[in-house]
C-alpha positions in Angstrom: -11.9 21.9 -21.5 -8.1 21.8 -20.9 -6.1 18.6 -20.8 -2.5 17.5 -20.7 -1.9 15.3 -23.8 0.6 12.6 -24.6 0.2 12.1 -28.4 3.4 10.0 -28.8 5.7 8.3 -26.4 7.8 11.1 -24.9 9.5 12.7 -21.9 7.6 15.0 -19.4 8.7 18.2 -21.2 7.1 17.0 -24.4 3.5 16.8 -23.0 1.2 19.5 -24.4 -1.6 21.5 -22.7 -4.5 21.4 -25.2 -8.3 22.1 -25.6 -10.4 18.9 -26.0 -14.2 18.4 -26.1 -16.0 18.1 -22.7 -16.9 14.5 -21.9 -20.6 13.3 -21.9 -21.9 10.8 -19.4 -23.0 7.6 -21.2 -25.3 4.9 -19.6 -24.1 4.0 -16.2 -21.5 6.8 -16.2 -21.0 10.1 -14.4 -18.9 13.2 -15.3 -16.5 14.4 -12.6 -15.3 18.0 -12.5 -11.8 17.3 -11.3 -10.5 19.3 -8.3 -7.3 17.2 -7.8 -5.5 14.6 -9.8 -2.8 12.4 -8.2 0.4 11.4 -10.1 2.3 8.1 -9.6 5.7 6.9 -10.7 4.1 4.7 -13.4 2.8 7.8 -15.1 6.3 8.5 -16.2 6.7 5.0 -17.6 3.3 5.2 -19.3 4.2 8.4 -21.3 7.5 6.7 -22.2 5.8 3.5 -23.5 7.6 1.5 -20.8 4.5 0.5 -18.7 2.5 -2.7 -19.1 -0.6 -0.7 -19.8 -0.4 1.3 -23.1 -3.5 3.6 -23.6 -4.4 4.7 -27.1 -3.1 8.1 -28.1 -3.8 10.8 -27.2 -4.1 10.3 -23.5 -3.4 12.2 -20.3 -1.4 10.9 -17.4 -2.8 10.7 -13.8 -4.7 7.6 -12.7 -6.7 8.9 -9.7 -9.0 11.9 -9.3 -11.1 13.7 -6.8 -13.8 16.2 -7.5 -17.5 17.0 -7.9 -20.2 15.1 -9.9 -21.2 17.5 -12.7 -23.7 15.2 -14.6 -24.9 11.7 -14.6 -25.9 9.3 -17.4 -29.0 7.1 -17.7 -29.3 4.4 -15.1 -27.1 6.0 -12.4 -29.0 6.0 -9.1 -26.4 6.1 -6.3 -24.8 9.4 -7.3 -26.2 12.9 -7.8 -24.9 16.2 -9.2 -22.8 18.0 -6.5 -21.6 14.8 -4.7 -18.0 15.0 -3.6 -16.2 11.9 -4.9 -13.0 10.1 -5.7 -12.2 7.5 -8.4 -9.5 5.5 -10.1 -9.3 6.1 -13.8 -6.1 4.4 -15.0 -5.1 7.4 -17.0 -6.7 10.7 -18.3 -6.8 12.4 -14.9 -4.7 15.3 -15.9 -7.6 17.3 -17.4 -10.5 19.4 -16.2 -13.3 16.7 -16.5 -13.6 13.0 -16.9 -16.5 10.5 -17.6 -16.2 7.3 -15.6 -18.4 4.3 -14.7 -20.5 5.1 -11.7 -19.5 1.8 -10.1 -15.9 2.9 -9.9 -16.7 6.2 -8.1 -16.7 6.4 -4.3 -18.2 9.3 -2.3 -16.1 11.2 0.2 -17.1 13.0 3.4 -17.1 16.8 3.7 -14.2 16.8 6.1 -11.8 15.1 3.6 -10.1 17.6 1.3 -9.8 16.8 -2.5 -5.9 16.7 -2.5 -5.7 14.0 0.2 -8.6 12.1 -1.2 -7.1 12.0 -4.7 -4.0 10.3 -3.3 -5.7 7.5 -1.4 -6.7 5.0 -4.1 -3.6 3.6 -5.7 -0.9 3.8 -3.1 -3.1 2.8 -0.1 -5.2 0.4 -2.3 -1.9 -1.3 -3.4 -0.5 -1.4 0.1 -3.7 -2.7 1.7 -4.1 -5.4 -1.0 -0.4 -6.3 -0.6 -0.4 -6.6 3.2 -4.0 -7.9 3.8 -4.4 -10.2 0.8 -0.9 -11.3 -0.2 1.4 -11.1 2.8 -0.4 -13.4 5.3 0.6 -11.1 8.2 0.5 -12.1 11.8 0.5 -9.4 14.5 4.0 -8.7 15.8 5.8 -9.8 12.7 8.5 -7.5 11.1 7.8 -5.7 7.9 10.7 -4.1 6.0 9.5 -1.4 3.6 11.9 -0.3 0.9 11.5 3.2 -0.5 9.7 4.0 2.7 9.2 7.7 2.1 7.7 7.3 -1.4 4.0 7.1 -2.0 3.4 3.3 -1.8 6.2 2.9 0.8 4.7 5.5 3.1 1.3 3.8 2.8 2.8 0.5 3.7 4.4 2.0 6.8 1.1 3.4 8.0 -1.0 0.4 7.2 1.6 -2.0 8.6 1.5 -0.2 11.9 -2.4 -0.3 11.9 -2.2 -4.1 11.3 0.1 -4.5 14.4 3.3 -5.2 12.4 6.8 -4.0 13.5 7.7 -1.7 10.6 11.3 -1.2 9.5 11.6 1.8 7.1 14.4 1.5 4.6 15.3 4.6 2.5 18.3 6.5 1.0 18.5 9.5 3.3 18.1 10.3 7.0 15.5 13.0 6.2 13.3 10.3 4.4 13.7 8.0 7.4 12.6 10.6 9.9 9.6 11.2 7.7 8.7 7.5 7.6 9.2 7.3 11.4 6.6 10.0 11.8 4.2 7.8 9.7 4.3 4.5 11.5 7.9 3.1 11.2 9.4 1.8 14.4 12.9 1.2 13.2 14.9 2.7 10.3 17.8 1.7 8.0 19.6 4.1 5.6 20.7 1.8 2.7 22.8 4.6 1.2 25.1 4.3 4.3 24.6 0.7 5.5 24.4 -2.7 3.9 20.8 -3.6 3.5 21.1 -7.3 4.2 23.4 -7.0 7.2 21.4 -4.1 8.6 18.1 -5.9 8.4 19.6 -9.0 10.0 21.0 -6.8 12.9 17.7 -5.0 13.4 15.9 -8.4 13.8 18.4 -10.0 16.1 19.7 -12.3 13.3 16.2 -13.8 12.6 15.6 -11.8 9.4 12.5 -10.0 8.4 9.1 -11.7 8.0 7.7 -9.6 5.2 9.6 -7.5 2.6 7.6 -4.8 0.8 9.6 -3.8 -2.3 8.4 -1.1 -4.7 12.0 -0.3 -5.6 13.5 -3.3 -7.3 17.1 -2.9 -8.7 20.1 -4.0 -6.6 18.3 -3.7 -3.3 15.8 -6.4 -4.0 18.3 -9.3 -3.8 19.8 -7.9 -0.7 16.4 -7.7 1.0 15.6 -11.2 -0.1 18.9 -12.4 1.5 17.8 -10.8 4.8 14.4 -12.6 4.9 13.4 -15.0 7.7 12.5 -18.6 7.4 9.1 -18.8 5.7 9.2 -15.1 5.0 7.2 -13.4 2.3 8.8 -11.1 -0.3 6.2 -8.8 -1.9 7.0 -7.6 -5.5 5.3 -4.2 -5.8 7.2 -2.4 -8.5 10.5 -1.3 -9.9 11.1 2.5 -9.2 14.8 1.9 -9.5 14.3 1.1 -13.2 15.9 -2.3 -13.2 13.9 -5.5 -12.9 16.0 -7.8 -10.7 16.8 -11.4 -11.5 16.5 -13.3 -8.3 18.6 -16.4 -7.6 15.9 -19.0 -6.9 18.1 -21.0 -4.6 17.4 -18.3 -2.0 13.7 -19.2 -2.0 14.7 -22.8 -1.5 17.2 -22.1 1.3 15.0 -19.8 3.2 11.7 -21.7 2.6 10.3 -18.3 1.6 7.7 -17.1 -0.9 8.1 -14.4 -3.6 4.7 -13.0 -4.1 3.6 -10.7 -6.9 1.3 -7.8 -6.1 -0.6 -6.6 -9.2 -3.3 -4.4 -7.7 -4.7 -3.2 -11.0 -5.4 -6.8 -12.2 -6.8 -7.8 -8.8 -9.3 -4.9 -8.8 -10.7 -6.0 -12.1 -11.1 -9.6 -10.8 -12.4 -8.5 -7.4 -14.4 -5.3 -8.0 -16.6 -5.7 -4.9 -13.7 -6.4 -2.5 -11.8 -3.5 -4.0 -14.7 -1.1 -3.6 -15.0 -2.2 0.1 -11.3 -1.6 0.5 -11.6 1.9 -1.0 -14.5 2.8 1.2 -12.5 1.6 4.2 -9.5 3.7 3.2 -11.6 6.9 2.6 -13.1 6.4 6.1 -9.6 5.9 7.7 -8.3 9.0 6.0 -11.2 11.1 7.1 -10.7 9.7 10.7 -7.0 10.6 10.6 -5.9 7.0 10.9 -3.8 7.3 7.7 -2.4 10.6 6.5 -2.6 10.5 2.7 0.2 13.0 3.0 0.6 15.5 0.1 4.2 16.5 -0.7 3.4 19.3 -3.1 0.8 20.5 -5.7 1.1 21.9 -9.2 -1.2 23.6 -11.6 -2.2 21.5 -14.7 0.2 23.6 -16.9 3.1 22.4 -14.8 2.5 18.7 -15.1 6.0 18.2 -16.6 7.6 19.7 -13.4 5.4 17.5 -11.2 6.5 14.4 -13.1 10.1 15.4 -12.7 9.7 15.6 -8.9 8.6 11.9 -9.1 11.3 10.9 -11.5 14.0 12.5 -9.2 12.5 10.6 -6.2 12.2 13.9 -4.4 8.6 13.4 -3.2 7.8 12.3 0.3 4.1 11.4 -0.1 1.9 12.4 -3.1 2.3 14.9 -5.9 -1.1 16.5 -6.9 -2.2 18.4 -10.0 -4.9 21.1 -9.8 -6.9 21.3 -13.0 
């Protein structure tokens, strides 16, 4: 089968399309013939050796896949050949087939296409865990989402609206803000044109925002923290800007607020049953049209480097999908 391989830490253009042996389903496993593999910003960090997870070489990027069960190993009873499924794999999705534990695989209904299914797990899984398990949300509270048109940001806008929060989308262009507004945001703020702290204060009538959802990091993080309301919650999602901010801790004291880490990957390993229930709920919501799982663009496997560059340049609004 064909696979995109990272054999040493490199840039997207250095990835290689190669032939590798087909996987075989071991006990408790199933082989998925991959129809769509979703890329995320951390795939770029992973191939560069800058991510907290460092798979052994050679590996493929892409951490979530959708496809059809091709074979099952001994002991697998809840899946059968031909089932349409989605799964999170951590890495190795940019290839034609993958063997995964059956417990990590979720069936999808016939009315949910593979492209949209592949993009559900990580961004919506992260956003749902962040908002439901970490943010202590109350209906009517304000939620400021940084990087609101990116994958995780867009998911937070949609889920925030579903949870009854007043969503303020923050992004770097009017085009991205219009897109976020079409996906659940009630208010918008262009932080390329307007001071983030002052803008958020103004939009909340001076109170400040109750919850900040920050997958961006960099210089915007401290500005957002300075805009937070008394007893607000600042959710640390990731660092798409590249720089990990160093927060003045006196702000947490002065505002009586919490800075809460959101590490979805570790949480899924510690709470596999709750995570599976979350994924089944997200699949159902996507099939029902409650969340969009919007696909920005698709690429053939051979053009994985171009797909990653779209993410690196922050050009994507929604998910970037590979077609093995």
